[in-house]
NUKOL-238514 format. One record per residue: residue in one letter; x, y, z of N, C-alpha, C, O in turn. Coordinates in steps of 0.1 Angstrom, whole numbers, plus 5000, padded with zeros to 4 digits. Layout:
AXYZXYZXYZXYZ;...
END
This chain:
M473251877940473551867954475051867957475751807951;K475451947967476751957971477251837978476451757984;K478551807976479151687981478951667996478651558001;N479151788004478951778018477551768023477351758035;S476551778014475151778018474551648014473251638014;R475351548009474651428004473951348016474451358027;K472851288013472051218023472651078024473151018015;L472551018036472850878038471750798031470650838029;H472250678026471350588019470050568026468950568021;E470150538040469050498047468050618049466850588053;D468450738047467550848048466850888036465950978036;L467150818025466550848012465150788012464950678017;P464150858006462850798005462750687994463750667987;L461650617994461550507985461850557971461250647966;G462750487964463050517950464150617948464750627937;D464450697959465550797957466950717957467150637965;Y467750757948469050697947470050767956469950887958;P471050697961472150767967472950837956472850807944;D473750937960474551007950475350917942475950827947;R475450937928476050837919476550917907476151037905;P477350857899477750927887476550967878475450907880;S476651057870475551097861475150987852475850887850;V473850997847473350897838474150887826474450767821;N474550997821475350987808476650917811477150837802;E477350947822478550877826478350727828479150647823;M477250697835476950557837476650487824476950367822;S475850557816475450497803476550447795476550347788;S477650527795478750497787479450367792480150307784;K479250337804479950217810479050097811479449987808;F477750117815476950007818475650007810475249897805;Y475050117808473650127803473750177788474550257784;T472850117780472750157766471650257765471550337755;D470650267774469550357773468850367787468750257794;T468350487791467750497804466550597803466650687795;H465550577811464450677812463950677827463750577833;D463750797832463250817846461750837846461250907837;I461050767855459650777856459250797871460150787879;C457950817873457550827887458250937895458750917906;D458351057888459051167894460451147897461051197907;G461151067889462551037891462850927901463950897904;Q461750867907462050757917462450627911463050537917;V462050607898462350477891463050507878462750597871;T463950417875464650427862464450297855464650187860;I464050307842463950187834465150197824465450307820;L465750087821467050097814467249967806466649867808;R468249977797468749867790470249867792470949967794;T470749747793472149727795472749647783472049597775;K474049637783474749567772474349417773474249347763;Q474149367786473849227788472349197785472049097779;S471449297788470049267785469649297771468549247767;G470449357763470149387749468949477748468949587753;Q467849437741466749517738465649507749464749587749;V465849417759464849397770465049507781466149527785;W463949567784463949677794464049617809463449507811;Q464749687818464749657832464349777840464349887835;M464049757853463749867862464749867873465249757877;R464949987879465849997890465350107900464950207896;C465350067913464750157923465450137936465650027940;W465750247944466350237957465250217968464350307969;I465350117976464450087987465250128000466050048005;S464950248005465750298016465450218029466450198037;A464250168031463950098043464849968045465149928056;E465249908033466049788034467449808028468249718028;K467749938024469049978020469549888009470749848008;K468649867999469049787987468349847975467349907975;H469049817964468449857951467549737946467849617947;F466349767942465449677936465649677921465549777915;K465949557916466149547901465349427896465149327903;K464749447884463849347879463849367864463749477859;S463849257857463649257842462149277840461249207846;L461749367830460349387827459949297816458749307812;R460749217810460449117800459649177788458749107783;T460049287784459449347772460549437765461449497771;K460449447752461249537744460549667740461249757735;N459249677743458449787740458649897752458349857763;L458950017749459250117759457950147767458050157779;E456850167760455650207768455150097777454650117788;D455249977771454849857780455849847792455349817803;A457049877790458049877801457749977811457749947823;K457350097807457050207816455750167825455750187837;D454750107818453550067825453849957835453349967846;K454649857832454949757841455749807853455549767864;A456649897850457549957861456750037870456950027883;R455750117865454850197874454050107883453950127895;K453449997878452649907886453549837897453149827908;Q454749797893455649737903456049837914456149797925;Y456349957910456750067919455550097929455850097941;Y454350117924453250147933452950027942452450047954;S453149907937452949787946453949787957453549757968;M455149817954456249827964455949937974456149917986;M455450047969455150157978454050117988454150148000;G453050037984452049987992452649898003452149908015;K453549818000454149728010454949808020454849778032;V455749898015456549978024455650058034455950058046;E454650118029453750198038452950108048452650158058;A452849978044452149888053453149818063452749738071;G454349858062455349808071455949668066456549598074;M455649638054456049508049457449518041457849628038;R458049408039459349408032459149388017458249318013;V459949458010459949437995460749317991460349237982;F461849297997462749187994462349068002461949078014;S462548947997462248828004463348798013464348868015;I463248688020464248638030464448488028463548418024;T465648448031465948308030465248228041464948288051;A464948098038464348018049465248008061464748018072;G466547998059467447998071467348128079467348118091;D467348238072467248368080465948378087465848428098;L464848338080463548348087463548258099463048298110;V464048138099464148048110464948108121464548108133;D466048168118466948228128466248348135466248358147;K465548428128464748538134463648488142463348548153;Y462948378138461848328145462348268158461648278169;L463448198158464048138170464448248180464348228192;D464948358175465248468183464048528190464048558202;Y462948528183461648578188461148478199460648528210;Q461248348196460748258206461648248219461248228230;Q462948278216463948278228463548398237463648388249;A463248508231462748628239461548588247461448638258;R460648518241459448468248459748378260459248388271;A460748298258461248198268461848278279461648258291;D462648378276463348468286462348538294462548578306;G461248568288460148648295459148558303458248598308;G459448428302458648328310457348288303456448228309;M457248318290455948288283455948138278454848078277;I457148088275457247948271458447888278459347968283;S458647758278459747698285460947688276460847698264;Q462147688282463347668274463347538267463947528256;R462747438273462647308266461847318253462147248243;R460847398253459947418241460847478230460647448218;I461747568233462647618223463447508216463547508204;G463947408224464647298218463747218208464147178198;T462447198212461547128203461247208190461247148180;I461047338192460847418180462047408170461847398158;R463247418176464447418168464547288161464947278149;T464247178167464247038161463247038149463646988138;Y462047078151461047078141461447158129461247118117;L462047278131462347368120463647318113463947358102;K464447238120465547178113465047088102465647088091;H464047008104463346928094462847018083462946978071;F462247128086461747228076462847278067462647278055;L463947308073465147358065465647248056466147278044;E465647128060466147018052465146998040465546958029;F463947028043462847008032462947118022462947088010;V463047248025463047348015464447398011464547458000;G465447378020466747428017467047558025466247648024;K468147568032468347678041468547808033468147918038;G469047798021469247918013468147958003468248047996;R467047878004465947907995465148027999464948048011;M464948117990464148237992462648207995462148127987;M462148258005460748218009459748257999458748177997;D459948357991458948397981459048307969458248327959;T459948217968460048127957459447987960459447897952;I459047967973458447837977456947837973456247907979;N456647747964455247727961454447677973454947577979;K453347737976452547687988452147537987451947477997;E452047497974451647357972452747257975452547137977;K453947307976455147227979454947147992455447037994;Y454347218002454247158015453447028015453446948025;K452646998005451946878004452846758003452446638006;D454146777999455046667999455846648012456746568012;Y455546728022456346728034456346598041457346538045;Y455146538042454946408049455746298042456446218049;L455746298029456446198021457946218023458746118025;F458346348023459846378026460246318039461346258040;R459446348050459846308063459946148064460746098071;R458946088058458945938059459945868051460345758053;K460445938040461545878033462845878041463645788040;K463045978050464145988058464045918071464945858077;H462745918077462445848089461145778088460145828090;K461245648083459945578080459045558091457845538090;D459545558104458745528115458245658122457645648133;V458345768116457845898122456345888124455645848115;K455845918135454445908139453646018133454146128131;D452345998131451446098126451346218135451346328130;V451346188148451246298157452446388157452346508159;T453646328154454846408153454746498140455146618141;L454246438130454146518117453146638119453446748114;L452146608126451146718129451746828138451546948136;N452546788147453246888156454246968147454347088149;E454946898138455946978130455147068120455547178118;R454047018115453147098106452747228114452747338108;A452347208126451847328134452947428136452747548135;T454147378139455347468141455747538128455947658128;I455747468117456047528104454947638100455247738095;G453747598103452647698101452747818109452547928104;N453147808122453347918130454548008126454548128127;L455547938121456748018115456248098103456648218102;N455448048094454948118083454048228087454048338081;K453148208096452248308101453048428107452648548105;W454048398115454848498121455648578110455748698111;G456148508100456748568088455848658081456248768076;L454548628080453548708074453348838082453248948076;E453248818095453048938104454149028103454049158105;Q455348978101456549058101456849118087457749198085;G456049078077456249128064457249058056457749108045;F457748938061458748868053458148778042458848748032;I456948738043456248658033454848718031454348798039;T454248678020452948728017451848618019452148498020;Q450648658020449548568023449448448013449148338017;N449748478000449648367990450748267991450748167983;K451648288001452748188002452548098015453348018017;L451448118022451148038034450947888029450347868019;P451547798037451547658033450147598031449147628038;V450047508021448847428019449247278021450247238015;W448647208030449047078035448146968029446946988026;A448746858027448046738023447246678035447646708047;E446246608033445546548044446346428050447046358042;L446246418063446946308069445946208075444946248080;R446346088075445445988080445046018094445846058102;K443746008097443146058109443245958121442945998132;S443445838118443445738129444445758140445645758137;N443945778152444745788164445645908164446545918172;I445446008155446246128155446146208168447146248174;G444946228173444646308184444646228198444546288208;S444846098197444746018209446046028217447146058212;R445945988230447145988239447245838244446245788248;T448445788243448645648248448645638263449345708270;A447745558268447645528282447945378284447745298276;F448445348296448645208299447245138301446445188308;N447045028293445844958296445944888309447044878315;I444844828314444844778327445844668329446644658339;R445944578320446844468321448344508321449144458330;D448644608313450044658313450444738325451544738330;Y449444808330449644888342449944788354450744818362;Q449144688354449344578365450744518364451444498374;T451144498351452544448349453544538354454544498361;L453444668350454344768355454344778370455444788376;Y453244778376453144798391453744678397454544698407;G453544558393454144438399455644438397456344398407;Y456144478386457544488384458244588393459344558399;L457644708395458144808404458244758418459144798425;N457344668422457344618436458644528438459144518449;Q459044468427460244378428461544458424462644408427;Y461444568418462544648413463544688423464744698420;T463144708435464044758446464444658456465044688466;K464144528453464544418461465844358457466144348445;N466544308467467844238465468844318457469544268448;V468944448461469944538455470944578466470544638476;D472144538464473144558475473844698474474144758484;D474044758462474644888461473744998465472645008460;E474245078474473345178481472945288471471745328471;K473845328462473545428452472445378442471545448439;E472645248437471745188428470345168434469345188428;L470345128447469145108454468345238455467145248453;Y469045348458468345488458467745518445466645568444;R468545508434468045538421466845458417465845518411;R466845328421465645248418464445298426463245298421;K464645328438463545378447462945508442461745518441;I463845598438463345728434462645728421461645798419;I463145648412462445638399461145558400460145588393;R461045458409459845388412458745488417457645478412;D459145568427458145658433457845768423456745828424;F458745808415458445908404457345858395456445928392;I457445738391456545678382455145668389454145698383;L455145618401453845598408453145738411451945748410;I453945838415453445968417452946028404451846098404;S453646018394453146068381451846008377450946078372;S451645878378450445818374449245848384448145818380;N449545898396448545928405448246078407447346118414;T448946158400448746308400448546368387447946478386;G448946298376448746358363449646468359449446538349;L450746488367451646598364452446568351452646448348;R452746668344453646658333455046608338455446638349;F455846548329457146498332458046608338458546588349;G458046718332458946828336458446888349459246928358;E457146898351456546948363456946858375457346908386;C456746728374456946638385458446638388458846638400;R459346638378460746628380461246748388462246728395;L460746858386461246988393460447028405460647138410;L459646938411458946968423459946978435460946918436;K459547078444460247088456459347058468458147058466;W459947028479459146988491458147088495457047058500;H458447218494457447318498456247328489455347398492;N456347258477455147258468454147148473453047138467;I454447068483453646958486452946978500453447028509;E451646938500450846938512450046798512449246768504;I450346718522449746598524448446618532448446678543;V447346568527445946588533445246458535445546358527;K444446448545443746318547442646298536441946398533;G442546178531441546148521440546048526440645998537;K439546018518438545928521438945778519438345688524;N440045758511440445628508441545578518441745648528;K442145468515443145408524444345498526444845498537;Y444745568516445945648517445645798516444545838511;P446445878522446246028522446346078507447046018499;N445746188505445846258492446946368493447646378503;V447246428482448246528481447746648473447246628462;H448046768478447846888471449146938466450046958474;I449346968453450647008448450447138441449747158432;R451247238446451247368440452247368429453447348431;V451847378416452647378405452947518401452047588395;P454147568404454447708401454647738386454947648378;A454347858382454447888368455747858361455847828349;E456847878369458147858363458547718359459447698351;I457747618364458047478360456847428351456947318347;S455847508349454647468342454847488327455447588323;K454347398319454447408304453747538300454147598290;V452547558306451747668302451947798309451347898307;K453047798318453447918325452347978334452248098334;R451547898340450547948349450547858362450747738362;D450347928374450247858386449047778387447947818381;R449047658393447847578395448047488407449247458411;T447047438412447047338423446547198417445447188413;A447447098417447046968413446646888425447346898436;V445646808424445146718435445346578431444846538420;G446046498439446246358435446146268447445946308459;M446246138445446246038455447645988459448546038453;R447645908468448945838472449945948478451145948474;G449446028487450346118494451346048502452346098505;D451045918506452045838513453345818506454345788512;L453245828493454545808485455545908488456745888488;F455046038490456046138494456646118508457846138510;K455846068517456346028530457445918528458445918535;R457145828519458145718517459445768512460545728516;I459345868503460645928498461445988509462645978509;K460746058518461446128529462146028538463146058545;S461745898538462345798546463745748541464445698549;Y463945768528465245728523466045838516467245818513;S465545948514466246058507466946148517466546158529;M468146198513468846288521468546438518469046528525;D467646458508467246598504465846618508464946598499;T465546658520464146678525463846818530462846828536;H464746908528464447048533463347108524463347068512;P462547198529461447248521461947308507461147308498;S463147358507463647418494464347318485464747348474;D464447188490465147088482464147038471462947028473;Y464746988460464046918450463646778456464446728465;I462546718451462146588457462846478450463346388456;F462946478437463546378429464946418425465146478415;T465846378434467246428433468246328429468046208431;D469346378424470546288421471146248435471146328444;W471646128436472246078448473346168453473446178465;Q474246218445475446288449475246438450475746498459;T474546498440474546638439473346708446473446828449;G472246638448471046708453470246788443469246848446;K470746788430470046848419469046758413469046638416;P468046808406467046728400467646608392468646628385;L467146498393467646378386467646408371466746458365;G468846378364469046418351468046348341467746228343;R467646408331466746348321467346228315466646128313;K468646228311469246118305469245998314468945888310;V469546018327469445908337468045848338467845728338;M467045938338465645898339465245818327464545718328;Y465645868315465245788303465945648303465345558298;T467145648307467845518308467145418318467045308314;L466845478329466145388339464745348334464345228336;W464045438326462745398321462945278311462145178311;D463945288302464145178292464445048300464044948295;T465245058310465544938318464344878324464144758324;I463444958329462144908335461244848324460644748326;M461144918313460344858302460844728297460044638294;K462144718296462744588292462644478303462244368300;G462844518315462744428326461344368328461144258332;S460344458326458944418327458444348315457344288315;G459144358304458644298291457644388284457144348273;L457444508289456444598283456944658269456144698261;N458244658267458844708255458444618243458344658232;E458044488246457644398236456244408233455744388221;S455444428243453944438241453444578236452444588229;H454244678240453844818236455144908236455444958247;N455844918225457044988225456945138225457945208224;S455745198225455545338225455345398239455145518240;Y455345318249455145368263456345458267457445428264;S455945568273456945658278456445728291455345698296;Y457345808297456845878309455545958307454745968316;Y455446008295454246088292452946008293451846058294;C453045878291451945788291451345788306450145748307;L452145818315451645808329450645918331449645898338;R450846038326449846148327448646108320447546138324;H448746048308447546008301446845888307445645878306;T447545808315446945698322446145758334444945718336;F446645858340445945928351444545988345443545958351;A444646058334443446118328442446008324441246028327;T442945908317442045798312441345728324440145708323;Y442045688334441445618345440545698353439445648358;R440745828354439845918361438545938354437445938360;L438645938341437445948333436645818333435445828333;Q437345708332436645578331436145528344435045468346;Y436945548355436645488368436445588379435745558389;G437045698378436945798389435745888389435445948398;K435045888377433745958376434046108379433146178385;I435146158374435446308375434846378362434946328351;D434346498364433846568352435046628345436146658351;I434846658332435946698323436446838328437746858327;R435646928332436147058336437047048348438147118348;T436746968358437546958369438846888365439946928370;L438846788357440046718353440946818345442146808347;A440446898337441146998329441847088338443047128336;K441247138349441747228358442947168366443947228368;V442747038370443746968378445046948369446146958374;M444846908356445946878347446546998341447546988334;G445947118343446547238337446347248322447347278315;C445247208317444947218302443547258300442747278310;S443147268288441747318285440747198284441147078282;V439447228285438447128283438447078269438246958267;N438747158259438847118245439947018244439846918236;Y441047038251442146938250441746798255442046698249;I441046798266440546678272439646608262439746488260;E438646678257437646628247438346568235437946468229;K439446638230440146598218440946478220440846378212;H441646468231442646358233442146238241442846138240;Y441046258248440546148256439146108252438346078261;D438846128239437546098234437045958237435845938241;S437945858235437545718237437145698252436245618254;A437945758261437645738275436345808279435545748287;I436045918273434745988275433645908271432545898277;V433745858259432645768253432345648262431245618265;E433445588267433345468275432645508288431745438293;D433045628294432445678306430945708304430145678313;M430545768292429145798290428345668288427245658293;T428945568282428345438281428045378294426945318297;D429045378303428845328316427745408324426945338331;Y427745538322426745618329425345588325424445578333;I425245568312423945548306423345408309422245388313;T424245308308423845168311423645148326422845058330;R424445208334424445198349424545048353423945008363;G425344978345425344828349426644788355426744668360;I427644868355428944828360429544918370430844928371;N428745008376429345108386430245038396431345088399;E429744938403430444878413431744808408432744808414;K431544748396432744678390433844788387434944758389;S433444898382434345008379435045058391436245078392;K434245068402434845118415435845018420436945048425;D435544888419436444788424437744778415438844768421;A437544798403438744798394439644918397440844898397;F439045028399439745148402440545138415441745168415;N439845078425440545058438441644958437442744978443;D441444858429442444748428443644788420444744758424;I443444868410444544908401445345018406446545018406;V444645128411445345248414445645268429446745318432;L444845218438444945248452445845148460446145178471;R446145038454446944948461448444988462448845058453;R449044938472450444978473451344888465452544898464;
END
């Protein structure tokens, strides 16, 4: 081949070498013996370093790299046979669009995060979800090592993941571990689809204790009453105008969340034009809330129906941000949505002030949504399908996470002995101001 007609490396077919010195020239410097097989696509060779052990060498144009491997034999015919099998195996991968070379765990995570970021930019998942995925995969990289090649990770290794996490964070919850497991599993499945890993490298997990894994924490009646009573006192005897506003807005955020079942992020980003107050059959008006796709976790529009529409009217009585395009739960000075950090700080203050941090230290904003679902199933007599539609989730999700409430509701329905009592409890707990 003439010098000016040499092919670029990337244009060479599988096994074709880029132009290089002659075999004889190279042999004198590096190789002690060479043989070409597979129509010249593969070279088996010995080097001064390998001694009598044969190696194979092949150019992988798709990945612009030479594949090199020890054949672990001193017998020439055995070496040729092994090299052919390896070559045809690689050809199969290349033709199937798979990679021949492995990838480090760090590189795989980076590529996966780029993929998920593209999904977020396209509105398929939320930006907040990206942060969660990144956190989970950080633990994964700590577990396997950022520079570890994925094809060297034994699938059985993942059985030690729970132990690894609890050694570093002894209080990590089972549900958190399962969420991390799901994310790591999705990472590996995506890697398989992209040709970065093989089927036989997909994780095998140890069993995790099943108690309360799928459940969602809701306020029990006594604790909800405690919270409600504390919130009634929370805004009293406050002289500072800014502090009084913050207490009022977080009080109403909590009450609206527990009466609508909105997710934390959905409720926080509501605007006034999303709200329609409608007359209800109970003492207070109801509210229809249009949850737009851009603030929904599942990126779908839906209409949520809740009680206590009067709470929105109450917010308008003290808020300065009441234009249809304004956010409802706003910062005192900026008119922007109340910051997450501020909201978490206020929540901790309320939990400590009410004493609920001592009786149940796992209560969070998300428990308000779970309280809504649990109380509607137990006392509201709502069917699962309707509840799933209102909350923006699947029927399977309701059945999985609120099984205890469903069982209690079925018991109540079958015995028919406490219908009026349930109704009274519901009215007393949820509908009072």
